[in-house]
N, C-alpha and C positions, 0 to 999 in steps of 0.2 A: 819396523818396516817389514811387510810381508812379502816373501818371495815364493809363496805357494798359493794355490787356488783350490777351492773345494772341488770334489768330484761332481761334475755337472752332467745331467742327462742331455741327449740331443735337443730336447725341447727347451731346456734352460740355456744351452748354448745359442740356439736360434733366437730366443727371446732377447738375450743379452746383445747379440749382434744387431738385431732389428732395432732395438732401442738406441743403440749407439749410432748406427748408420743413418737411421731415419726416425720414425715414430710409429708406434703400434696402434695409435688411435686414428690414423688416417689423415692427419694434418700434413700439409705440404712442408717439405724441409729443403732448404737451400744449403748446399755445400760449395764453398769457394776455395780456390787455390791460386797460387802464384809461384813462379820459379823461372827457370832458364832451360834452354835447349842447346846442347853441344854437339858438334860434329866429331866423329872419330873415324879413323881409317888406317890402313897399313902405312907405316913409316911417315905419319903426319902428326903434328901436335894436336891436342884437343883444342877446339876452337869454339867459343861461345857465339852462336849465330843469332839467337833470338831471346828476348824475354817471352814469357808465356803466362797468360792469366785466363782462368776459366771458372765455370760453375756448373752445377748439376741441380736441377729441381726435381724432386721425387716425392712420391707418396706410396705407402704400403697398403695393399688390399689383402685382407685375410681370405685365403682359399683353403680348400680341403688339404690338410697335411702341411700347411705352411703359409707363405706369403708370395704375392707378386709385387715387385717393385716397379712402378710405372714412372719412367723418367725420361727427360730429354736434357741435353747439355750443349753448351757452346764454349768455345775457347779461342783465344786470339793471340796471334804472333805479334810481338812487340819489338820495337827498336831496342837493342840491348843497352843503349846509352840513356835515352830520355824516357823510355818505357811507354812511348806512344804507340797506338795500334797502327800496324803497317798496312799500306795498300800495295806497295811494290817493294821488291827486294833485289839487291845486286848480289848475284852469286859470285863469291870470291874464288870459287874453283873453276868456273867456266867463263866468267866475265859477262854472262848474260844477265839482263834485268828482266824479272818475271813478275807477274801479278800474284799477290798472295791470296791463297784460298784458306780462309779460316775454318774452324771446326764448327759445323752445324749438324749435330747428330740427333735425329729424332726418328724413332725412339732409341733409348738404350735401356731396355727392360731386362729384368732378371726374375727368375723363380728360385725361391729358397724353400726347399721341401725337406721335411723330416726324414723321409725315405725317398731319396733321389736315385738316379741311375748309378751313382757310385756308392750307394749304401746309406746308412744313417747319417744325418747331418753332423758335421764336425768342422770346427774352425780352430786354428791355432791361437791360443791365448797365453800371453806371457805376463806374469805378475810383476809390477814395478812399484812396490811400496803402496802408496795410496792410489795408484793407477793400475790399469791393465792395458795391454796392447793386443789388439786383434790383428793378426798377421795374415795377409792374403797374397800368396805368390801365384801368379797366373801365367804360365807359359802358353803361348799361342802358336799353332801351326795348322794352316788349312789352305785350300786352294785359293790363290790370289784372285780378287775381283778384277785385277788388271794383268792379264796374261802378257808376257813379254812380246809375243808376236804381234799383238794388237796395240800395245802401248810401249814401244821400244824406248821412247824418251823418258818414260815415267815409271818404269818397272824393271827390276833386275832379276826377278825370280818368279816362277809360276806358283810358288808356295809362299804365302805370307807368314813370316816368322817374327814374333815379338815377345817381350817379357815385361809384364806389368807387376810391380811390387808395391803393395799398399800396407801402411801401418795406420791403424786408427787407435788413438789413445783416449781412454775414457776413465771416469772415476771408478774405483774398484767395486763400489757398491752396486754397479750395474749388474754384477753377477748374482746378487742375492735379492735385489729389490723386487717386490711383487706388486707395487702400486703405481710407480711412475711410468708414463708412456714413452718418454724420451729422455736421453741424457746428452750432455754436450760432448763433443770430441774435437780434438785437433788431429791432423793427419800429415803423413809423409807419403809421397808417391814418387816412384822412379819408373822409367820406361826405357827399354832398349828397342829400337825399331829401325826399319829400313828408312832410306831417304823418303821424304814426302813426295807424292806424285807431282805436285805442282812445281817442285824444285828443278825438275827436268835433269836429273842426275844420271838417268839411264842405267848402265851396268857398272858404274864407278864403284869400286869396293868401298865398304864402310857403311856408315849409317848415323843414327842420332841417339843421343842419351838425353832424356828429360829428367829434371830433378826439381820437384815442387813441394811446397808445404801449404797447409790451409786449415780450414775449420768449418764446423757446422755453425751457421748463422741463426740468429733469432728470427730473422725475416729476410725476404729477398731484398728489401730496400736498404739493408745494411751493407750491401755491396758497394764498391767504389762508384761514385756518381758517373764517372766517365764510361764505365762498363754498362751501367744501366741505360745511359743515353744512347750508346751504340746499339744495344739490343732493341730499344724502343724504336730506333730509326730503321733497323734492318729486318728484324724478326721478332716482333713484340710477344708472340705466343710462347717464346722460350722463357718468359717470366713465370710460367705456370707448368705444372706437371700434366702429362696426358690424362685423359678421362678414362681410357679403357686400354686393354692389352691389344697391341698390334705387333706384327713381325713381318719381315726380319728386322733386326737392329741395323741402324745406320753406322757407318764408320767413315773416316776420312777417305778411304779407298773406294767405298761404294758411292759416296757423295761425289767424288771426282769423276767416277764412271758415269753417273747420272748426267753430269754437266758436259760429258763427252769432250773433255779437254778445254772447255770454255771457262773463263774466270768468273768469280763471284766475290761480292764484297765481304 
């Protein structure tokens, strides 16, 4: 069992991550995940509020100095008992019943560059015997798309703060392989975030913890049929990756703002 990794150049690290997360030959790659969402707050027990299932469809485009990952993703809040997709939710904290606004993020593009604004490309890699784990910890803090003064029922802070924690587990040979365009992976993802805007929690202290696991699929049609049917009925273009780079990226907060507080399926 190996607990060490070879010294890798930034180019080798980039290629290994690209082959793990997507595919360097430009094919579309679907990543699927499932888990649960918990509420936390001062002097309150942790409470499971939702199940959560989602997917991301992406493809890599080679650009000078690295890659652009063109992607869109959708995710759905589920009844925590029967795991069916919710349309309405009874808030146990306020007693209010609200319409559920699912995740429809288009795009969620990224640039992976050998020489980026933070210096040479580098990713944390942990050897685990015949596997390696790519570890991406992403703390976020930026001006909220939903200022409290304009959205007092849906926002508690003029700064959006969250923490995204990703683990991608792949075969160890991804670090040294020079021929394959893509490798399988399984993933773990955790997220700490504020209350979702559509929950109408206002300035209530606390927030949400997401905990999910998933994998790279061989094809989009390997996803659960229920999920495929929901996407086909509501936003069928999410079954494919974007054709070109656009910005800015969409988030649940910017999507909520676009709908100006109105609900969506």
